[in-house]
Structures are given as C-alpha cells and as structure tokens.
Backbone as CSV, one residue per row, in Angstrom:
resi,resn,N_x,N_y,N_z,CA_x,CA_y,CA_z,C_x,C_y,C_z
1,UNK,82.663,14.952,-47.379,82.635,15.097,-48.635,82.939,14.222,-49.993
2,UNK,83.448,13.657,-48.990,83.824,12.034,-50.623,81.777,11.478,-50.525
3,UNK,81.202,11.096,-49.327,80.331,11.045,-49.927,79.547,11.885,-50.217
4,UNK,79.229,13.272,-50.345,78.528,14.160,-50.104,78.483,14.321,-51.499
5,UNK,79.749,13.838,-52.302,79.848,14.413,-53.697,80.758,12.641,-54.367
6,UNK,79.679,12.061,-53.543,80.184,10.390,-54.641,79.814,10.118,-55.630
7,UNK,78.761,10.798,-56.492,78.716,10.900,-57.357,79.496,11.547,-58.635
8,UNK,79.994,12.479,-58.422,81.445,13.124,-58.952,82.815,12.322,-58.866
9,UNK,82.759,11.374,-57.633,83.886,11.302,-57.099,85.090,9.955,-58.416
10,UNK,84.465,9.870,-58.989,84.954,8.883,-60.458,85.659,10.494,-61.734
11,UNK,85.707,11.074,-61.352,86.289,12.285,-62.002,87.541,12.587,-61.251
12,UNK,89.073,12.726,-62.281,90.218,12.558,-61.619,90.614,13.718,-61.348
13,UNK,89.497,14.958,-61.859,89.482,16.482,-60.831,89.174,16.603,-59.440
14,UNK,87.881,15.717,-59.142,87.653,15.951,-57.841,88.048,15.367,-57.136
15,UNK,89.389,13.859,-57.285,89.600,12.957,-56.770,91.221,13.966,-55.567
16,UNK,91.283,14.277,-57.151,92.860,15.362,-56.884,92.895,16.604,-55.757
17,UNK,91.074,16.997,-55.927,90.659,17.808,-55.046,90.115,17.328,-53.738
18,UNK,89.591,16.183,-53.395,89.597,16.080,-52.419,90.923,15.437,-51.446
19,UNK,91.467,14.866,-52.449,92.799,14.270,-51.612,93.770,15.511,-50.978
20,UNK,93.894,16.987,-51.627,94.565,18.656,-51.598,93.673,18.408,-50.616
21,UNK,92.814,18.749,-50.056,91.807,19.469,-49.050,91.932,18.923,-47.733
22,UNK,92.145,16.954,-47.734,92.337,16.126,-47.018,93.504,16.268,-45.870
23,UNK,94.211,16.594,-47.262,95.938,17.044,-46.625,96.224,18.284,-45.902
24,UNK,94.908,19.581,-46.629,95.464,20.891,-45.921,94.551,21.106,-44.306
25,UNK,92.954,20.235,-44.264,92.147,19.813,-43.221,92.973,18.963,-41.845
26,UNK,93.689,17.878,-42.447,94.841,17.421,-41.575,95.931,17.700,-40.666
27,UNK,96.381,18.901,-41.396,97.191,19.860,-40.720,97.013,20.134,-39.089
28,UNK,95.203,20.245,-39.267,95.029,21.198,-37.600,93.370,21.050,-37.467
29,UNK,92.713,20.595,-38.264,91.130,20.861,-37.962,90.692,19.281,-38.070
30,UNK,90.360,19.591,-36.613,89.092,18.701,-35.784,88.611,18.332,-37.020
31,UNK,87.806,16.622,-36.670,87.314,15.562,-37.927,85.992,16.486,-37.917
32,UNK,85.456,17.281,-37.170,84.009,18.244,-37.853,83.850,19.508,-36.762
33,UNK,82.823,20.264,-37.766,82.622,20.962,-37.073,80.991,20.630,-36.305
34,UNK,81.258,20.821,-35.098,79.456,20.963,-33.851,78.893,21.704,-34.931
35,UNK,77.985,21.202,-33.855,76.637,22.065,-34.244,76.835,23.353,-33.281
36,UNK,77.711,22.952,-31.998,77.898,24.553,-31.269,78.268,25.185,-31.906
37,UNK,79.725,24.811,-32.446,80.153,25.789,-33.075,79.850,26.422,-33.987
38,UNK,79.077,25.809,-34.907,77.261,26.740,-36.052,77.046,27.534,-35.211
39,UNK,76.963,26.714,-33.979,75.518,27.964,-33.458,76.373,29.439,-33.036
40,UNK,77.321,28.649,-32.379,78.179,30.429,-31.804,78.481,31.228,-32.304
41,UNK,78.687,30.366,-33.888,79.417,31.807,-35.116,77.826,32.679,-35.209
42,UNK,76.649,31.641,-35.356,75.186,32.237,-35.512,75.106,33.315,-34.711
43,UNK,75.991,33.123,-33.761,75.319,34.042,-32.031,75.836,35.515,-32.329
44,UNK,77.497,34.820,-32.978,78.667,35.982,-32.904,78.068,36.910,-34.014
45,UNK,77.737,36.999,-34.359,77.043,37.663,-35.638,76.060,38.493,-34.988
46,UNK,74.877,37.674,-35.356,74.123,38.428,-34.265,74.138,39.442,-33.506
47,UNK,75.058,38.903,-32.232,75.508,40.007,-31.458,76.611,41.252,-31.941
48,UNK,77.237,40.824,-33.044,77.896,41.813,-33.702,76.551,42.933,-34.327
49,UNK,75.302,42.904,-34.830,74.746,43.021,-35.115,73.434,44.587,-34.089
50,UNK,73.727,44.016,-33.115,72.461,44.466,-32.540,74.093,45.460,-30.977
51,UNK,75.130,45.058,-31.036,75.802,45.706,-30.751,76.042,46.995,-31.394
52,UNK,75.506,46.856,-32.561,76.189,48.029,-32.923,77.025,48.002,-34.236
53,UNK,77.959,47.429,-34.458,79.036,46.937,-35.239,79.073,47.541,-36.762
54,UNK,78.998,48.569,-36.915,79.099,49.331,-38.287,79.374,48.086,-39.513
55,UNK,79.604,47.462,-39.621,80.353,46.680,-40.829,78.809,45.612,-41.012
56,UNK,78.693,45.270,-39.722,78.029,44.330,-39.473,76.493,44.940,-40.421
57,UNK,76.057,45.868,-39.135,74.880,46.370,-39.699,74.669,46.653,-40.993
58,UNK,75.787,47.302,-41.797,75.405,47.880,-43.077,75.725,46.547,-43.667
59,UNK,76.113,45.174,-43.617,75.781,43.830,-44.591,74.761,43.450,-44.707
60,UNK,74.330,42.962,-43.415,72.655,43.361,-42.812,71.763,43.916,-43.420
61,UNK,72.115,45.040,-43.754,70.974,46.481,-44.537,71.246,46.182,-45.857
62,UNK,72.379,45.879,-46.672,72.638,45.183,-48.364,71.672,44.394,-48.404
63,UNK,71.725,43.551,-47.360,70.937,41.759,-47.280,69.555,41.955,-47.906
64,UNK,69.209,42.927,-47.663,67.403,42.680,-47.365,66.751,44.250,-48.240
65,UNK,68.009,44.341,-49.098,67.108,45.567,-50.280,66.394,44.742,-51.150
66,UNK,65.734,45.600,-51.451,65.236,45.113,-52.702,64.015,46.066,-54.061
67,UNK,63.389,45.667,-54.820,63.661,46.184,-55.779,62.339,47.376,-55.697
68,UNK,62.457,47.049,-54.491,61.416,47.868,-54.246,61.557,50.013,-53.060
69,UNK,62.709,49.462,-53.203,63.160,50.235,-52.216,63.498,51.725,-53.651
70,UNK,63.644,52.828,-53.238,64.254,54.131,-53.529,65.638,53.999,-54.304
71,UNK,65.052,54.295,-55.666,67.113,54.692,-56.625,68.390,55.114,-55.822
72,UNK,67.277,56.793,-54.943,68.551,57.214,-54.308,68.899,56.329,-52.760
73,UNK,67.905,55.881,-52.244,68.581,55.495,-51.554,69.125,53.857,-51.938
74,UNK,69.372,53.087,-52.556,70.322,52.361,-53.196,71.033,52.820,-53.497
75,UNK,71.533,53.843,-53.886,72.680,55.066,-54.239,73.199,54.947,-52.978
76,UNK,73.076,55.285,-52.310,73.271,55.547,-50.873,73.838,54.855,-50.252
77,UNK,73.037,53.243,-50.309,73.632,52.041,-49.818,74.181,52.032,-50.980
78,UNK,75.013,52.113,-51.352,76.293,51.642,-52.849,76.955,53.096,-52.430
79,UNK,77.430,53.968,-52.239,78.111,54.891,-51.710,78.498,54.501,-50.523
80,UNK,77.727,53.901,-49.284,78.482,53.860,-47.930,78.725,52.570,-48.070
81,UNK,78.368,50.923,-49.079,79.164,50.295,-49.035,80.906,49.711,-49.494
82,UNK,80.946,51.334,-50.851,81.461,51.445,-51.221,83.220,52.077,-50.310
83,UNK,82.715,52.859,-49.722,82.949,53.973,-48.032,84.158,52.553,-47.205
84,UNK,82.987,51.909,-46.403,83.012,51.268,-46.010,84.565,49.927,-46.649
85,UNK,84.255,49.840,-47.642,85.138,48.509,-48.581,86.298,49.085,-48.542
86,UNK,86.675,50.461,-48.533,88.173,50.941,-48.495,88.582,50.998,-47.463
87,UNK,87.303,50.815,-46.484,88.253,50.918,-45.256,88.306,49.952,-44.475
88,UNK,87.899,49.400,-44.145,87.935,48.070,-43.533,89.290,46.851,-43.926
89,UNK,89.575,46.433,-42.531,90.815,45.823,-42.675,90.236,44.427,-42.724
90,UNK,88.581,43.528,-42.495,88.759,42.633,-42.597,88.330,42.206,-44.130
91,UNK,88.902,40.840,-44.470,89.085,40.094,-46.219,87.206,39.761,-46.503
92,UNK,87.102,39.316,-44.889,86.048,38.986,-45.538,84.568,40.015,-45.518
93,UNK,84.685,41.046,-44.846,83.963,42.034,-45.042,84.164,42.671,-46.091
94,UNK,85.590,42.591,-46.898,85.503,43.388,-48.121,84.911,42.961,-49.148
95,UNK,84.752,41.926,-49.177,84.339,40.655,-50.451,82.892,40.974,-49.924
96,UNK,82.497,40.511,-49.219,80.787,40.940,-48.439,80.752,42.130,-49.333
97,UNK,80.591,43.372,-49.160,80.390,43.894,-49.357,80.196,44.234,-50.589
98,UNK,81.867,44.462,-51.462,82.421,44.236,-52.982,80.672,43.652,-53.889
99,UNK,80.843,42.378,-53.149,79.882,41.223,-53.851,78.593,41.742,-54.192
100,UNK,78.121,42.390,-52.662,76.620,42.940,-52.432,76.250,43.807,-53.370
101,UNK,77.390,44.490,-54.266,77.468,45.481,-54.930,77.230,44.949,-56.742
102,UNK,77.625,44.126,-56.813,77.262,43.061,-57.931,75.757,42.335,-58.524
103,UNK,75.684,42.280,-57.201,74.299,41.796,-57.098,72.630,42.642,-57.068
104,UNK,71.286,42.460,-58.160,70.345,43.529,-58.041,69.792,43.119,-56.941
105,UNK,69.109,44.122,-56.645,68.546,45.450,-56.839,70.274,46.241,-57.111
106,UNK,71.875,45.823,-56.069,72.216,47.193,-55.957,73.350,47.067,-56.993
107,UNK,73.361,46.602,-58.055,73.884,46.401,-59.060,73.358,47.809,-60.396
108,UNK,75.268,48.669,-59.995,74.896,49.601,-61.295,74.809,49.525,-62.708
109,UNK,74.072,49.144,-62.579,73.825,49.546,-64.553,74.753,50.021,-65.540
110,UNK,75.003,51.799,-65.118,75.774,52.474,-65.594,77.227,52.205,-65.443
111,UNK,77.816,51.067,-64.845,79.055,50.549,-65.150,79.246,49.714,-66.382
112,UNK,78.633,49.296,-66.570,78.746,48.401,-67.985,79.112,48.508,-69.230
113,UNK,78.878,49.955,-69.318,79.790,50.438,-70.338,81.368,50.475,-70.883
114,UNK,81.819,50.327,-69.788,83.144,49.403,-70.000,83.833,48.722,-70.232
115,UNK,82.292,47.570,-70.251,83.334,46.299,-70.759,83.416,46.245,-72.487
116,UNK,84.251,44.739,-72.626,85.234,44.907,-73.521,83.938,44.333,-74.461
117,UNK,84.438,44.814,-75.651,83.308,44.485,-76.987,83.589,42.916,-77.045
118,UNK,82.020,42.634,-76.945,81.317,41.277,-77.352,81.192,40.517,-76.109
119,UNK,81.234,40.995,-74.451,81.198,40.364,-73.349,79.594,40.546,-73.207
120,UNK,78.971,40.022,-72.825,77.939,39.587,-72.458,77.216,40.050,-71.173
121,UNK,76.536,40.440,-70.557,76.211,40.654,-69.072,76.356,39.955,-67.869
122,UNK,76.463,38.239,-68.328,76.807,37.299,-67.416,77.991,37.502,-67.543
123,UNK,78.696,36.909,-68.214,80.433,36.665,-68.395,81.252,37.820,-67.915
124,UNK,79.849,39.456,-67.860,80.973,40.525,-67.320,81.268,40.235,-65.948
125,UNK,79.800,40.195,-65.170,79.699,40.089,-64.108,80.614,38.830,-63.119
126,UNK,80.612,37.871,-63.856,81.000,36.658,-63.361,82.663,37.512,-63.340
127,UNK,82.816,38.097,-64.570,84.607,38.470,-64.226,84.482,39.339,-62.765
128,UNK,83.468,40.067,-62.609,83.501,41.313,-61.780,83.620,40.691,-60.796
129,UNK,82.737,39.087,-60.136,82.865,38.618,-58.708,84.170,38.291,-58.718
130,UNK,85.305,37.929,-59.619,86.266,37.204,-59.921,87.551,38.175,-59.076
131,UNK,87.075,39.323,-60.008,87.515,40.605,-59.630,87.892,40.843,-58.087
132,UNK,86.591,40.758,-57.610,86.630,40.993,-56.015,87.662,39.803,-55.965
133,UNK,87.697,38.619,-55.675,88.629,38.492,-55.658,90.572,38.233,-55.551
134,UNK,90.276,38.629,-56.572,91.613,38.800,-57.334,91.779,40.756,-56.204
135,UNK,90.869,41.483,-56.140,91.439,42.757,-55.411,91.403,42.738,-54.095
136,UNK,90.413,41.301,-53.264,91.012,41.001,-51.690,92.756,40.812,-51.409
137,UNK,93.162,39.714,-52.229,94.119,38.838,-52.532,95.119,39.874,-52.590
138,UNK,95.398,40.845,-53.465,96.205,42.003,-53.611,95.915,42.590,-52.603
139,UNK,95.250,43.419,-51.535,94.834,43.587,-50.733,95.335,43.480,-49.355
140,UNK,94.798,42.511,-49.104,94.640,42.325,-48.559,96.434,41.042,-47.693
141,UNK,96.838,40.308,-49.164,97.666,39.396,-49.243,97.480,38.156,-48.241
142,UNK,96.158,37.404,-48.082,95.494,36.013,-47.675,95.242,35.395,-48.515
143,UNK,96.474,35.183,-50.131,96.156,34.157,-51.214,97.200,33.371,-51.269
144,UNK,97.925,33.312,-50.291,99.116,32.556,-50.850,98.553,30.655,-50.998
145,UNK,99.505,30.368,-51.781,99.040,28.778,-52.069,99.519,27.959,-50.952
146,UNK,98.277,27.414,-50.902,98.185,26.355,-49.745,97.665,27.317,-48.105
147,UNK,97.193,28.728,-48.363,95.940,29.314,-47.776,94.655,29.017,-47.407
148,UNK,94.128,29.561,-46.494,92.885,29.011,-45.773,91.815,29.971,-47.045
149,UNK,92.367,30.798,-47.207,91.184,31.610,-47.974,91.269,30.566,-49.683
150,UNK,92.530,30.540,-50.210,91.753,29.940,-50.913,91.101,28.172,-51.250
151,UNK,92.021,27.972,-50.087,90.313,27.076,-50.066,89.439,26.899,-49.587
152,UNK,89.325,27.406,-49.516,87.848,28.367,-49.349,86.997,28.518,-50.328
153,UNK,88.177,29.256,-51.651,87.526,29.331,-52.626,87.421,27.767,-53.608
154,UNK,87.936,27.123,-53.183,88.673,25.832,-54.816,88.065,24.876,-54.230
155,UNK,87.326,24.844,-52.936,86.731,23.740,-52.831,85.329,23.343,-53.016
156,UNK,85.003,22.740,-53.738,85.802,21.178,-53.056,86.060,20.718,-54.718
157,UNK,85.857,21.332,-55.627,86.635,20.450,-56.955,87.437,20.833,-57.783
158,UNK,87.608,22.211,-57.555,88.907,22.690,-57.593,90.414,22.583,-56.887
159,UNK,90.825,22.570,-56.323,92.256,22.799,-55.574,93.348,22.255,-55.581
160,UNK,93.914,22.139,-56.077,95.440,21.165,-56.338,96.056,22.038,-55.649
161,UNK,97.357,21.349,-55.512,98.651,21.203,-54.837,99.181,22.516,-55.556
162,UNK,99.634,23.535,-54.721,100.118,24.610,-55.235,99.342,25.521,-56.026
163,UNK,98.240,25.544,-55.541,97.341,26.908,-56.611,96.813,27.975,-54.933
164,UNK,97.498,29.039,-56.064,97.627,30.083,-55.081,95.726,31.269,-55.803
165,UNK,95.605,32.409,-55.303,94.115,33.345,-55.549,94.597,33.057,-56.909
166,UNK,95.366,33.788,-57.468,95.373,34.283,-58.811,95.412,33.270,-59.819
167,UNK,96.155,32.422,-59.621,96.001,30.690,-60.109,94.223,30.306,-60.450
168,UNK,94.183,30.083,-58.947,92.843,29.524,-59.315,91.361,30.580,-59.756
169,UNK,92.268,31.990,-59.540,90.408,32.548,-60.987,90.905,33.009,-62.461
170,UNK,92.089,32.431,-62.294,92.543,32.142,-63.654,91.988,30.935,-64.871
171,UNK,91.992,29.983,-63.681,91.538,28.578,-64.199,89.976,28.875,-64.143
172,UNK,89.475,29.573,-63.423,87.664,29.818,-63.768,87.185,30.070,-64.897
173,UNK,88.882,31.625,-65.605,87.067,32.287,-66.508,87.959,32.029,-67.556
174,UNK,87.046,32.542,-69.033,88.512,32.446,-69.928,89.475,34.119,-70.184
175,UNK,89.863,33.899,-71.058,90.923,34.508,-70.888,90.529,36.146,-71.514
176,UNK,89.546,36.278,-71.604,89.334,37.854,-72.208,88.404,37.812,-70.739
177,UNK,88.017,37.078,-69.870,87.327,37.439,-68.893,88.226,37.593,-67.505
178,UNK,89.551,36.643,-67.550,90.167,36.554,-66.877,90.344,38.177,-66.654
179,UNK,91.433,38.763,-68.229,91.997,40.625,-68.455,90.867,40.924,-67.413
180,UNK,89.726,40.637,-67.860,88.201,42.026,-67.658,88.274,42.345,-65.817
181,UNK,88.534,41.118,-65.197,88.516,40.537,-63.545,89.959,41.402,-63.246
182,UNK,91.186,41.021,-63.947,92.715,41.520,-63.924,91.795,43.457,-63.448
183,UNK,91.761,43.994,-64.624,91.224,44.925,-65.259,90.614,45.617,-63.875
184,UNK,88.955,45.415,-63.436,88.534,45.793,-62.521,88.822,45.443,-61.310
185,UNK,89.849,44.316,-61.195,90.470,44.790,-59.491,90.774,45.343,-59.536
186,UNK,92.026,46.419,-60.578,92.530,47.409,-60.816,92.124,48.545,-60.003
187,UNK,90.662,48.880,-61.046,90.677,49.939,-60.182,89.781,49.717,-59.066
188,UNK,88.949,48.721,-58.163,88.668,48.479,-56.772,89.787,49.073,-56.075
189,UNK,91.090,48.036,-56.457,91.808,49.086,-55.305,92.509,50.204,-55.860
190,UNK,92.150,50.954,-56.762,92.795,52.363,-56.595,91.417,52.901,-55.857
191,UNK,90.343,52.041,-55.395,89.199,53.135,-54.825,89.279,53.172,-53.158
192,UNK,90.792,51.600,-53.102,91.103,51.897,-51.564,92.250,52.813,-51.110
C-alpha cells in the first residue's frame, strides 16, 4: 500500500491510516494474496451463480440492468432486492443489494421528495450510501472498533485507532448529511 500511495505518503492522516492497517494486518494476514486465492474467490462466485444461489443470481441480474429495461421490470427488480435484503443473513449481500438500489437505472427518484431542505441529489445519494453502511452495522453488529468490516471501509486513507463504523461515517459526511444518513438507516432497518 505504501508503494501505491507514495504520492500521499507525506500526508499525516495517510501515514496514521497505513500504520493502523499494518498493525491490523500483522495480527493474522499473510504477506499477500496470491493469484490462486483471487482466482478461487472468482470461481466461488461463479459456482454460486451457476448453482442457482438466489442471492448471487439476483445480484448478477442487478449488475446487468440498463436504461433500456422496462420501468415495470426495474420496479420488480427493486422489490425483489428489497425483499431479499430484508431476509439475508449476509452483510455483504445486504450492502450489495441496497447499494444497487441507489445506482442508476434502479434508483427510484420518487423517494427523493423526503430530502432535507437544500440538500442536492449528489449529497443525498452519498448520505444514503453511507446509510446502508450504518444500517448494515446496526443489523449485523459487525462494525465495532478494530473489526475487519471497518478496516474494509476506511482503508487506505481514513483508518485510525478506535474507529468504528458509525465514527467512520460521521467522519466522511457533513453534519446534515450524517443526520440524513442516520434517518435513512432507520428507514432501512424498519424494512427488515
């Protein structure tokens, strides 16, 4: 990571973040992930899709949606993603489904009417993206300080000792956007 981010290595926050990541990695990670492990992960996802795993299949379909798809089909896919995200036991699946609903062409513009006064579309979507993380952290309880999930979120530049999921989101957003993320997270949790 230091080689890749060498141009930012004079930034004290980056130095702190990289030190925190190295400390975490040294606890149990091998020196590097070889191409065999990466290939095995790719093959596992493909195996799940081919075996008919409903979660993998739906995520695969959501990734292929385009603007040419009929609005009724997109609405059906949104509903399927919401239902599956309410029942999944996987934080990764939950986040993938919810994030896909925030991206075009699946994003439902009719939901933006509940936005805070003066908040533009880009800020609203950003806050809602972070709301997915807050809801996932609350629902699955996997975002404590020093957790793998938090390190996945904060790396490479934003990690610090004691950072938890909520703190990470609070650090990334303005006060108004953080409040909107919290409101949205509560709405997402109510759907579960």
